[in-house]
C-alpha positions in Angstrom: -7.9 -27.2 28.2 -7.5 -23.7 29.0 -5.3 -23.0 26.3 -7.9 -25.0 23.8 -10.7 -22.6 24.9 -8.5 -19.5 24.3 -7.6 -20.9 20.7 -11.1 -21.7 20.1 -12.1 -18.1 21.4 -9.7 -16.5 19.3 -11.0 -18.4 16.0 -14.4 -17.4 16.9 -13.9 -13.8 17.5 -12.2 -13.9 14.0 -14.8 -15.6 12.3 -17.4 -13.3 13.7 -15.4 -10.4 12.6 -15.0 -11.9 8.8 -18.6 -12.5 8.9 -19.2 -8.6 10.1 -17.1 -7.5 7.5 -18.9 -9.4 4.8 -22.2 -8.2 6.1 -20.8 -4.2 6.0 -19.4 -4.7 2.6 -22.8 -5.6 1.4 -23.6 -1.7 1.8 -20.6 -0.4 -0.4 -21.6 0.7 -4.2 -19.1 -0.4 -6.8 -17.5 3.1 -7.3 -14.4 5.0 -6.3 -14.9 7.2 -3.0 -13.4 10.6 -2.5 -13.8 10.6 1.3 -12.0 8.1 3.8 -14.5 6.5 5.7 -13.3 6.0 9.6 -15.4 3.1 10.1 -14.2 1.1 7.0 -10.5 2.3 7.4 -11.0 0.6 11.0 -12.0 -2.8 9.1 -9.3 -2.4 6.5 -6.8 -1.9 9.4 -8.3 -4.8 11.5 -7.7 -6.9 8.4 -4.3 -6.1 8.0 -3.4 -7.0 11.6 -5.4 -10.3 11.0 -3.6 -10.9 7.9 -0.2 -10.3 9.4 -0.7 -12.6 12.4 -2.5 -15.2 10.5 0.4 -15.5 8.1 3.0 -15.3 10.9 4.6 -12.4 9.5 7.0 -10.1 11.5 7.5 -6.8 10.3 10.4 -4.6 10.9 10.2 -1.1 10.0 13.5 1.1 9.4 13.5 4.7 8.9 9.9 5.6 10.1 11.3 8.6 12.0 11.9 10.2 8.3 8.2 10.3 7.4 7.1 13.9 6.7 5.3 15.6 9.6 2.0 17.4 9.2 1.5 16.8 5.5 0.4 14.0 3.4 2.8 12.5 0.9 3.2 9.8 -2.0 5.0 6.7 -0.8 6.7 4.7 -3.6 7.7 1.0 -3.0 9.1 -1.9 -5.1 6.5 -4.6 -5.5 7.5 -8.3 -5.2 4.5 -9.8 -3.5 0.6 -9.9 -3.4 1.4 -9.2 0.5 3.3 -5.9 -0.2 0.4 -3.5 0.3 -1.2 -5.4 3.1 2.2 -5.4 5.1 2.9 -1.8 4.3 -0.5 -1.1 5.0 -0.2 -2.3 8.3 3.3 -1.0 9.1 2.0 2.6 8.3 -1.6 2.3 9.7 -1.4 6.2 11.1 -0.6 7.6 7.8 -3.9 6.6 6.5 -2.5 5.1 2.9 -4.6 4.5 -0.1 -3.3 2.3 -2.5 -3.3 2.6 -6.3 -3.8 -1.0 -7.5 -4.8 -3.4 -10.3 -8.6 -3.6 -11.1 -8.5 -7.4 -10.3 -7.8 -6.5 -6.5 -11.3 -4.7 -6.3 -13.0 -8.0 -7.5 -11.9 -9.7 -4.0 -15.2 -11.0 -2.4 -16.1 -8.2 0.3 -12.3 -7.1 0.9 -12.7 -5.4 -2.6 -15.5 -3.3 -1.3 -13.9 -2.4 2.1 -10.7 -1.0 0.5 -13.1 1.2 -1.8 -14.4 3.0 1.1 -10.8 3.5 2.0 -10.1 5.8 -1.3 -8.2 2.9 -2.9 -8.1 3.6 -6.8 -8.0 1.2 -9.7 -5.8 2.0 -12.5 -5.9 1.0 -16.2 -2.3 1.4 -17.5 -3.3 0.1 -21.1 -5.2 3.2 -21.4 -3.6 6.3 -20.9 -6.5 8.7 -20.6 -7.9 6.4 -17.6 -4.8 6.4 -16.2 -4.3 10.2 -16.4 -7.9 10.3 -14.4 -6.6 8.1 -11.8 -3.6 10.2 -11.2 -5.9 13.3 -11.0 -8.1 11.3 -8.4 -5.1 10.5 -6.4 -3.5 14.1 -6.4 -7.0 15.3 -5.0 -7.2 12.7 -2.4 -3.8 14.1 -0.9 -4.8 17.9 -1.6 -8.0 17.4 0.4 -5.9 15.8 3.2 -7.8 12.5 2.8 -5.2 10.1 2.4 -1.5 9.7 1.6 -1.0 7.5 -1.3 0.9 4.3 -1.7 2.3 3.8 -5.3 3.9 0.9 -7.3 5.9 2.8 -10.2 6.8 -0.6 -11.5 3.1 -1.3 -12.6 3.3 -4.8 -11.7 4.8 -7.4 -9.6 8.5 -8.4 -10.2 8.6 -12.4 -10.3 12.1 -12.3 -9.8 12.8 -9.8 -7.0 14.7 -7.5 -9.3 13.3 -3.9 -9.9 11.6 -3.3 -13.0 11.2 -0.2 -15.2 9.3 2.7 -13.8 6.3 4.0 -15.3 7.2 7.5 -14.4 4.0 9.3 -15.1 2.5 8.2 -12.0 5.0 10.3 -10.1 3.3 13.4 -11.2 0.9 12.5 -8.3 3.3 14.2 -5.9 3.9 17.2 -8.5 0.2 18.0 -8.8 -0.7 17.8 -5.1 2.7 19.8 -4.0 3.8 17.0 -1.7 7.0 14.9 -0.7 7.7 11.6 -2.1 8.6 8.9 0.7 11.0 6.3 -1.2 10.8 3.0 0.7 11.9 -0.6 -0.2 10.2 -3.9 1.2 12.1 -7.1 1.4 11.0 -10.7 1.8 7.3 -10.7 1.2 7.8 -13.2 -1.7 8.7 -15.7 1.0 5.5 -15.5 3.1 3.8 -18.0 0.7 6.6 -20.8 0.9 6.8 -20.3 4.8 3.2 -20.4 5.6 1.9 -21.9 7.8 5.2 -23.7 9.6 7.5 -20.8 9.5 7.5 -17.3 10.5 8.6 -14.7 7.9 10.7 -11.7 8.8 9.6 -8.7 6.4 11.7 -5.6 6.4 10.4 -2.1 5.0 12.9 0.6 5.0 12.1 4.3 4.3 15.3 5.1 2.3 14.6 8.9 1.7 12.0 11.8 1.5 12.1 14.0 -1.5 10.5 17.2 -0.2 8.1 18.9 -2.3 10.3 21.7 -3.7 13.0 19.3 -4.9 10.4 17.1 -6.6 9.2 20.2 -8.9 13.0 20.6 -9.7 12.9 17.4 -11.5 11.4 16.5 -15.0 9.1 13.4 -14.4 11.7 11.3 -16.3 14.5 12.5 -14.2 12.7 12.0 -10.9 12.0 8.3 -11.7 15.6 7.6 -12.4 16.4 9.5 -9.3 14.3 7.4 -7.1 14.9 4.1 -9.1 18.7 4.6 -8.6 18.1 4.9 -4.8 15.9 1.8 -4.7 18.3 -0.2 -6.6 21.1 0.7 -4.2 19.1 -0.2 -1.3 18.1 -3.5 -2.7 21.9 -4.1 -3.5 20.8 -4.6 -7.5 22.9 -1.7 -8.8 
């Protein structure tokens, strides 16, 4: 009976938190914000913790000690699942990551508004002018010390797990903001949907390299994309 009460208590607390989040989302306008809101960042971080727990995900992080100290950064990562941003946000909560994502994510009930207040940005790759504006906004978030940025240079989720070609133009964020690029790979988030709810999924995120700001400026955009992609391919054993 004690165990049952504990379980019911946890479910009740989670339900109240979800309800509280929905109420808070009603006060958020449908626009992109330039200031990271501490309260909504707390809500987002709590959401990631709950999602990882409910979906029975165990996250292993390698190379976290490589993260730049005392500076914002651009993090680039491969994209294999809709869980990628949630798990990465959970693993790097202290880094205050804002994700550049597809417009559909911002239409998710309540959650879409919460992430707006955390400076998440929508990008339209079919309209170059709009994409350039998103790059500018992301660079300014870093320059103003509001957030670091998490970017998926493939531009879309790989359904096979194989690394897709890069949209190299988005890497200009780091050059414009004069910050390092953190190169990371994520593995096995694509297994979560098949394992849930009966089996735990072990997800690994590895920081494989940090390219300092000076080195970033030494590359052309195309060279930088190739350099990063080759590092990812090697780390993913897809050479």
